[in-house]
C-alpha positions in Angstrom: -30.0 16.8 34.1 -33.6 16.5 32.2 -35.2 13.0 30.8 -36.7 13.7 27.8 -38.9 11.2 26.2 -41.4 10.8 23.6 -44.1 8.2 22.2 -46.1 8.6 18.9 -49.2 6.6 18.2 -50.3 6.6 14.6 -53.7 6.0 14.2 -54.3 4.8 10.5 -52.6 8.6 9.6 -53.6 10.1 13.0 -51.3 9.8 16.3 -51.3 9.8 20.3 -47.9 11.7 21.0 -46.0 10.7 24.4 -43.5 13.2 25.5 -41.7 13.8 28.5 -39.3 16.3 30.2 -38.2 17.0 33.5 -35.3 16.9 35.8 -33.1 15.0 38.4 -34.0 11.3 37.4 -37.5 11.8 36.7 -39.6 12.6 33.3 -43.0 14.2 32.7 -44.8 12.0 30.2 -47.4 13.6 27.7 -49.7 11.8 25.2 -51.1 13.7 22.5 -53.9 12.4 20.1 -54.9 13.7 16.3 -56.5 12.6 13.1 -58.7 10.3 11.8 -59.9 8.1 8.4 -62.5 10.1 6.2 -65.3 7.8 6.7 -66.1 9.8 10.2 -67.0 13.4 10.5 -66.7 12.3 14.5 -65.3 9.7 16.6 -65.7 11.0 20.0 -63.4 8.7 22.3 -63.7 8.8 26.3 -60.5 7.7 28.0 -60.6 7.1 31.8 -57.2 6.4 32.4 -53.4 6.2 31.1 -50.8 3.9 32.6 -46.9 3.2 31.8 -45.1 0.2 33.7 -41.6 -0.1 34.9 -39.6 -3.3 34.1 -39.0 -5.9 36.8 -41.8 -4.1 39.2 -44.6 -5.7 40.3 -47.9 -5.7 38.7 -49.3 -3.1 41.6 -46.0 -1.1 42.0 -45.0 -1.3 38.7 -47.8 1.2 37.2 -47.4 4.7 37.0 -50.7 6.3 36.2 -50.7 9.9 34.1 -52.9 12.8 34.6 -55.9 12.9 31.9 -55.4 16.6 30.4 -58.1 15.8 28.4 -61.0 13.1 28.9 -62.8 12.9 26.0 -61.4 13.7 22.5 -63.2 13.9 18.9 -60.5 12.1 16.9 -62.0 13.3 13.8 -61.5 16.9 14.4 -58.0 16.4 14.7 -56.9 16.3 11.2 -53.4 17.4 11.2 -53.1 18.8 14.7 -52.8 17.3 18.1 -54.4 17.8 21.7 -53.1 16.6 25.2 -54.7 13.7 26.6 -52.3 12.7 29.8 -49.2 13.7 31.4 -47.3 13.0 34.4 -44.0 12.5 36.0 -41.8 9.1 35.5 -38.6 7.8 36.7 -35.6 7.1 34.3 -35.2 3.5 33.6 -36.8 0.8 31.5 -40.7 0.7 30.8 -42.1 -2.3 29.2 -46.0 -1.5 28.8 -48.4 1.2 28.1 -52.2 1.2 28.8 -54.8 3.6 27.3 -58.3 2.9 29.2 -61.0 3.7 26.6 -64.4 3.9 28.7 -66.8 4.9 25.5 -66.5 5.7 22.0 -69.6 7.2 19.8 -69.2 8.4 15.9 -70.9 10.1 13.3 -70.5 8.7 9.9 -69.7 10.8 6.7 -73.6 10.1 5.8 -74.9 11.4 9.4 -75.3 8.1 10.7 -75.0 8.3 14.5 -73.1 5.7 16.1 -72.5 4.2 19.5 -69.6 1.7 19.5 -69.2 -1.3 21.7 -65.8 -1.4 23.0 -65.2 -5.1 23.7 -61.6 -5.0 25.7 -61.5 -1.3 26.7 -57.9 -0.8 26.7 -55.0 0.1 23.8 -52.1 -1.7 25.2 -48.4 -2.3 24.2 -45.8 -4.6 25.8 -43.0 -3.1 23.4 -40.2 -2.2 26.0 -38.8 1.3 26.0 -35.8 3.1 27.9 -36.1 6.6 29.5 -32.5 7.9 29.6 -31.6 10.7 31.7 -30.9 13.5 29.5 -31.7 12.3 26.2 -34.8 12.1 24.2 -36.6 8.5 23.4 -39.4 8.7 20.8 -41.4 5.3 20.2 -44.1 5.2 17.2 -47.1 3.0 17.8 -49.0 2.6 14.5 -53.0 1.8 15.4 -54.7 0.5 12.1 -58.1 2.2 12.3 -59.4 0.5 9.6 -59.2 -2.7 11.4 -59.8 -0.9 14.9 -63.5 -0.1 13.7 -65.9 -2.8 12.6 -69.2 -3.7 12.0 -70.9 -7.1 12.5 -74.7 -8.4 13.8 -73.9 -6.9 17.1 -73.2 -3.3 15.8 -70.2 -1.0 15.4 -66.9 -2.2 17.4 -64.0 -0.4 18.4 -61.1 -2.7 19.2 -58.0 -0.7 19.1 -55.4 -2.4 16.7 -51.8 -1.8 16.9 -49.8 -2.6 13.9 -45.6 -1.7 14.1 -43.8 0.1 17.0 -40.9 2.1 15.6 -38.1 3.8 17.7 -36.5 6.8 16.7 
């Protein structure tokens, strides 16, 4: 039987989609990214790793690293479309964490100003548990509030991914 799981991360009208399909107790996880607010003509995010963690597993043994399909994405160019970020096979069961490692971010404001973002934590993560059940589809929607994720202060522009609500469906 096939296991199907889908995760959607919505980025202030934008999203990262995590979908999976496979057979015999495993699932393939694929993450897609799309969209961004109109203040930016380009926001190039370079990712270095995408991982999910199995419940009741050790910190080292429970992580499943997904293969990056695209390392750098211009989120501003993904309006009303998506692009694959990462995918991989996982076992059926309960998962408790998703971590997307952000290596660097550069952007261009709508007025043409080029920005090199400071990325303080370097990670987008959630501890919302979800189940991958063989033969079923699981969808999670993670809302990323970009109006709060991109900030400016005396130290410069910062990209600190802020998660809003998480919806299962």
